[in-house]
N, C-alpha and C positions, 0 to 999 in steps of 0.2 A: 971803631976798631971792633966791638962786639957785633954789631951790625955785620961788618964782614966777614967774621966767623960762624955766624948764623947763615947766611946767605951761601957760605960754601958746602956747609954741611946740609945744607937743603938740597944744594945741586946733587950731591954725591947721593944721597937718598932717594931721587929722583931716577937717577941713571942706572942704581942697584935694583931699581923695583920694573924700571921696562928692560932690563936685562934678565930677570927673574922670568918676566911673564913671556916674554919672547922663548926662553927657553921650554917654559913648558907649553907654548902651541905647538913649538914643532917636534918637542918628544913625545904629545899626547897620541899621536897615532900609530907611531912605532910601538910605545908600550902596551896600545889595546890588540896589534896583530899578534903581539909576543905573547900575549897572554892567551889569544884563540889559538894558535899552535900548539902553545903546551897544554891545552885542557885536552885540544884532537888528540895529541898522542898517547895522552893518559886513557881516554876513552876505547880507542884503538886496542889497547892492551888489555884492558878489562874486558873488551867483547872477546878477544881473541881468547882469552883463559877461560872466561866462561864456558865457548862453544869448545874448546877441547875438553873441558871437564865433561860436558854434555857427551862428546863422541866417544870417553873413556869409561861414562854409565853404560850408554850403549852395547859398547863392545862385551863390556864384564856382563850384561844383563844377557845377550844372545851367546855369550860361552858360556856362564852357569845355566842357560836352558838346555843350549844341545847337551851337557854334561848329565843335569840332573833330570833331564826330559818333563820337565812342569809346563803347567799351562800358562800360556802369554799372560804378560802382565795386563792387569785389568787396568781400564782406562780412567781416568778422574772424569767427574761431572763434565768440567768445564770442556775437556778434552771429547769427551762423548758428543758435547752440545754442538760442538765446532766441525765436528766430522758429518754429523747428520746434516747441519748446514751447507757442507761443502757438496754431498751428496743428492741433497734436494736441489742445490741451483743447477748441479751437473744435469737431474733427471727435468727440471724445466728450461735450462736450456737446448735439450734434445727433443723435448714437447713442445715447444715456441714455435708458430709457425711464423717464417719470415718473408715479406713480401715488398719487393724491391722496385719502384716503380710501378705498380699495379699488378706485377708477375710473382707468382710464388716460386720462390727459393728452396731448394730442399735443406733437411738440416744434415749438418757437417757427418761426414761418417764415424762410425766410433773405433775402429782398427784405424792403423796408422798406416796400414798398407793400401786404403783406398785413398787416403789423405790426397794423393797427385789426380786423380781422376777428379775429385770435388774441386778443387782448384780449377783444373781444366775448364770442367761445366760452368761454374761461376763465372770464369773469365769471358765465356761464351755469351752467358743472359746478358753481362754487362755491357757487350759489344752489339748484341742484337737490341738492346733497350736503347743503346745509343739511336742507332739506326732507326728504329720506329719513332724516336723525337725527331730526328731530320726530316722525317716524312711530312706530308702534309696531312694537317688534322682535317676530317670533315665535317661539311658544314651542313647544318640542315637546311628544308627549301624556304623557312620562314626566313633566318636570319640570312641566306643568299637572295631573296627578297627585298629586304630592305636595304644590303649592301647595293642591290643592283640600284635601286630608286636612291640612294643617297648620291652613288655615283653619278648619276643623271642628272640630278640636282643640281651637283656641284659642276659638269662639266656646260651646264646650260642648256639642256637639251630639250626641257620643258617648255612649252608654250608661254608665251606673257602677253597682257592686252594692258592698253590706255585708258583709265578710269578718271574722271573730272570728279572730284571730291570739294564740295564749298568753293567752287569757280579753280583750284588748282589742280592738275594734271598729273596724276601717280601713276607709275606702273606697277603691276601686279601679276601674280601666276595665274593663265588659264587652267588651272584643273578640273577633272570631271567632276560634277557634285556625288557627294556621297551618300548612298541609300540606307535613307534610315528606318527601321523596322517599325510594322505595323501599330497601334496602340493597342495595349493589352485589355482586353474587358473581363472587369474583374467579375466574379462568382458570386451570387448572392450567400450572405454569409448566415452561417447555420443557426438556429434558434430565430432568425429574421420572421415576423409577422407574416402568415400567408395571406394571400391577396385574397378579395372579396368573390373572384370568380372560383378561387381553390376551394373556398369554404362552401359555397353552391354547390360545385361539383361533390364535395364530401356529403353535402345534406341530402343529394339527388341520389348518391350511393347507398347510403344508409336507409333511404324512403324503400328504395328499390329492394334490397336486401331482405327488409323487415317483410315488404310485402310477398316475397317471392319464397321465404323459408317458412313464412307463418303456416304454412296450409302443409306441412310435412307431416307426416304420419309417424310421429315420435314415439317407442315405446319407453318406459322407466328402465334404465339398466338392473338385471337382476342383482339382488345381494348376494349371490352364489358367485360373482365377479371379485369380491373384496376376499384379503387372507381373513383366516378366522385366528381368535385371540390364544394367546399362549394358556397352557394348564398352570393352574397355583396350587403348590402346595398349602393348603391351612395349617398342618400339623407343625411344619417348619415356622411358618408366621408368628404363630400361636405363642411356640415358644420363645421365641426373639423378642417378640413386645413382652412378654411376661418377664422374660430377664431385665431388661431395659427399665422395666416399670420398675423392680426391685431396685435396681440401681438408682434411679431418681429418689424415690423414698430416700434412700440410705444418706444420697447426697446431700439431700436437704436436712435430715437428720443431723450430718456432720456438721453443717454452719445453724445447727441449733432453731430449727423451723420443723413443726410438726405439721406434716403436707401428707397426705395420701390420692393414691391415685385411685379413681373412682369410675372411669371408662377410659377405654380405648376404641380408637375408629383408624383402621389400617387401609391406606389408599394404597395405589401403584407405585409410588415414586414416596411417597413420606408417611407417618402414623402420627396421628395425635392423639397425645396423653392428657386428660380432663383430671387437673387435680384439685381438689378442694382444700382450702387453706385455714388455718384456725383461728377464730374468732381474734379481731385485734391485730392481725397481721397486715402491712401495708404492703399493696402492690408495686412498690419502687424497691423494696428490699427484694420482691422476688424478680422483677426485671432486670436487677443487675447482677442475677447469678446465671446471666445464661451462657458465658464463656466457660466458666465452671463446670457447668453442665455440658457442655461439648466435650470437654477435656474427661471428663466423667467417662459420658459413653463413647469415645472414641469417635467422633463424628465431626466434619468439620465446621459445622455451626448448627444451632440449635435457633426456632423462631418462637418466641413467646408472645401469644394472643392473650392479653388481659383486658377485658374478661371477652369469652365468649359469646358473641350476639344470643342475645336471648336466654343468657343462662348464669347464674352466679360462681361459675367455676371458671378457671384459668387453664390456657390450653397450650400446652408444648409440642412444638412439631417437630418430629427427628427423621432425619433421612432413613430410609433402609438400607438394609446391608445389599439387599437383591432389588434392581429396580425393576418392573414390569413393562414391558410395551404396549400402550393402549391402542389396539387398532380399530379403525373405523367402522368395521363390522359389528364390533359388538357393544360400540356405541350405539349405532344403529338400532339393532336388537332390542336394546334396554330401554329406549325411548321412542317406542311404535306410538305409543298412544300419546304422545305428545305432539307428535310432527303434527297431529290430523287438526289440532287447532291454530297453526300456526299458519303464516303467508310464505315467509322464506325460511326456512328453517336452517341453522348450520349447529355442527356437531363441534365443541372444542374440545372435549377430551371429559376426562374425569376430575371430580374436587377431592379434596381430601380425605373424606369419608369412602370413596370410588363409587361414588353415586354418576352416572353421566352428568354432564354438562351441555345443554341444549336451548339456545336462545334464538329468538326471533329477530333477524334482522330488521324488521321493518319497524321494530318497537326501539332500537338502540339509538337511532335511526343509522347512524354513519359507525365506523368501524375505525379506528386508526392503530395500526401493529408498527411496532419499534424493536429493534434487535439487534445486534452486531453481527459478522458475519460468523456462522456457523452456530448461531444458538436456535435454529428452527424455526426462524420466519418463515423462510421460505416453504418449510414443511405446513406449516400451521396456513398460510395461504392455501395451499394447494388443497387443504381438506376441507377448507372452508368451499373451494368451486366445488370439490368432488361435493360435498353436502348437497348444493343447490343442485348438481347434476342426478343425483339419485333420487331426488323427492319431487321435482317439481320438472312440468314440460315448457316447452320455447313460446308457447301462448301464455303461459303464467309467468314465467320469468325470461327476460332477454339481459345479455350480456354484453357491456364494452372492455375488451381489456389493452391496456396500455403496458408494453415490456421495454424498457430500454435496453436491457440484456441481452434481447434477442432470442433467448436460450431457454428463459426462465416458463414462461406461458407460450410456448411454441407448439406445445402438444397438444392444446385446445384449440390448433387454428381450424379444423374442419369442424367444429360443433355447432348444431342447429339453432343453439340459443344465441349466437354471436349475430348480433346486427351489424358488424363490420369486421373484417380480418385483424389481427391480433398488429397493434399499433407498435411501429417500433421505432419511426419516426418522429421526434418532439413535436416539429412544425405540424404535424398532423396529431398529436396530442393536442396541441393547444385549441385546434379547429374541432376536435373531437367535444372536448368541454366545452368550448363555446356552443356547438350545436345542442349539448344536452342543455345550457341554460334555454337555449331559444324553446326548447321541447318542453320543458318546465313553463314557460309564460304560455306556451300553445295551450299546454292539459290546464292551466289554470281556468283559462279562458273558458275552456270547454265545461270545464266544472261548476264553473259561473251560470253560464247557460242553464246547464242542468238543473241546480239547484243542490246542489251537493258540497260537501267538506272534504272527503275524501276519497279517493279513489275504489276503495272496496265498496260504499255504497254508490258507486256510478256503474260497477261491475254487476252490482246487484238489482240495477233495472233492467225490465226485458227491453227488447227493441221497441214494443211497441209504444210503451211508456216514455223513453227515450225520445222518440220522436215527437211526440205531443207537449212534453217540455221544452226540445228545443224548438217547436213550433217550424218545422221543417216543410217546406212547400213542393219543392220538386224531387224527383226520383234521383236526378244527379246529385242534388245535395245531400240524400240520404244514403247513399252510398259512399260519398266521400266519410260521410260521419262513424266511426267505429264505436260496435255497442260495446266492447271488450277493451281496456287499455291493460296491457301485461306490466309486471316490475319492470323495471330497468336497474341493474347491477352495475357501477362503473370501478372496474379493479385497476389500480394502479401499482406498480411492484417497489418502483423506485423512486418515490416522490423529491428526493433529491436531485436528481437529474431534469427533472420537470421544472425545479424550482431555478435552477442553476441557467436553464436554457431560457425560458419566459417568463421569469417570476412575478411582473406584477401582471401580467394577464392571466394566468395559472390562478394564481392567489386570489384575484377579482372572481374569477369564474366557482373556485373552491368555497370560497365563502359564501358566495348567492347559491349553489348548488345545498351546502350545508345547513344555510337559515330556510330556504322554503320548498326545497324539493320533498321533505318527508311527506306530503297531503297529495302529493300526485305520483307518488310509488317510485321517485328516482333515489337511489341510496350509494352511498360512497362507501370502497375499502382502499386503504390508503397504507401502504407499507415504506419503511425507509428503515436503512440501516445509519442514518446519521441523524438523530433526534437532535438538531441546533436548532438554537432560537432563530437563526436565519431561513432555515425548512420549515419548521412548524411554527411558525410567527402565533401572537397571542391571539389574533382574531380565529385562526386557522382553529386553535386548539379551544377557545372557546366554542365552538360551532361541533367540535368532536368528543362529544361526552364519555362514548366508548372506548378504552383504550385497552390495547393488550402488550404489554411490555415484557419481553424477555430481557437477557442478559445484555446489559449496554457496558459500554467501554467507560464511563464515568459517573460519579455522583451528580455531576451536573447535569449530564443526559437524564438520567433516572427522575431530576426531578424539573426538566420539561414535560417527559411526559407524565410520569404520576403525580406531580405537584409535592413528591415526598421523596426521600430515600428509599432501597430497598431493592431495585432491580441491578 
């Protein structure tokens, strides 16, 4: 009985649940639609009320402005930015150029009266573009030729032939053979070693030029051709150096050192102040004040020479406020007595004390000049060449010049001292150095036969004594032997280009000449603006003891040239 009651109650509950679920499912969509409708009506009413209020406010503002004649209402920042954006957009739309199908379309008119005309023009442009699209597109000649060949091949017009391959018959097209271009001949690379014939031609030209120009009646240039030196105001320089001497003594006193300036030597660029130190004062304490002295003297830097060679004083080199230009003429005039005892005099300038610096190239015996662009390297090279031309005749000194730049030494192309025109091709430059090596060996053999050790001793022998020592038998042999051997100076403006073009051969020639050519009167003057290890190798540097270093790019370059910093 109880079980029947529970079954009846359960069935009733299930039926009610199903009815409620069906009712909810059927009324869900209707409820949502009604809610959307209600919210839409409410939102419309709110918007209409807001617009009516805004219109009323605008009408009130306009009426009040007409009555009171006040200024128009100022726009807020948001309204002002919106208005500016609309104006900018309108201007951009008017300026933008429109192209339709590759044709320029005019901008729409600003006034409303011309809108109809603009619409008609736009429709006409569109119709014309459609007509152009329907027209045939021109085809280039190459494309037409390719199309014809393709159509011909597709239609079977090309000829065919039968070929037997490995016993099988195959049908292939019988086309005309294509023409292949002729083989290209590769040019000789730059820097390639010249052939033996080229070297023989170079040797013959050098000998012919030497014989033809040696007999020229050359007169030394007059010193009047050179520019005179500038006048020096000694009073102003005296006042300047005395003032700086007092500053030096005061600066040392501020650091607790009792130092006295005993002598001042003034040169064209710097002045050297000799200072005497008190007893017990270490040199290291003085050299450590270089930067402080430069600040006190208001100069970029000072150089302390501790001690001065041959003296018990310390030198302080300070740049002059006004630099003087050192002319070649004044150096020539001041060192005229020294030139008489020199074989190849070269004038380098003036030292710290203002005394002329004149050296004999034959005693150096070779010279290396290094410095970056714009530091005076080329000026120094020209001064050395001019020194030789002003003091020595062609039968005394002959020259060979190598100029990779083609413009630096071109002004010396017509000199009688030259054994060969200025060399600008690096292949010929290697041949020139090879010829110099052969000339060196030839001269050594001649000196050995004459029984002398140096070219100067050979030149001092007379014709008769020379023939006796050489035991010459025929007149032809006597004419072939020179009774006077001139010095030969080889000038190379840019050594880096030589090493890059033919490094191994050039390095070997330079090393052999630097080691042995001094006694036979062949000397090298090498200049470079790239004093690196690959250009100035260890063997080359060890055989070039005389070096001139201008300002270089780094401390490493200074060590390569001078074995120390400072350049």
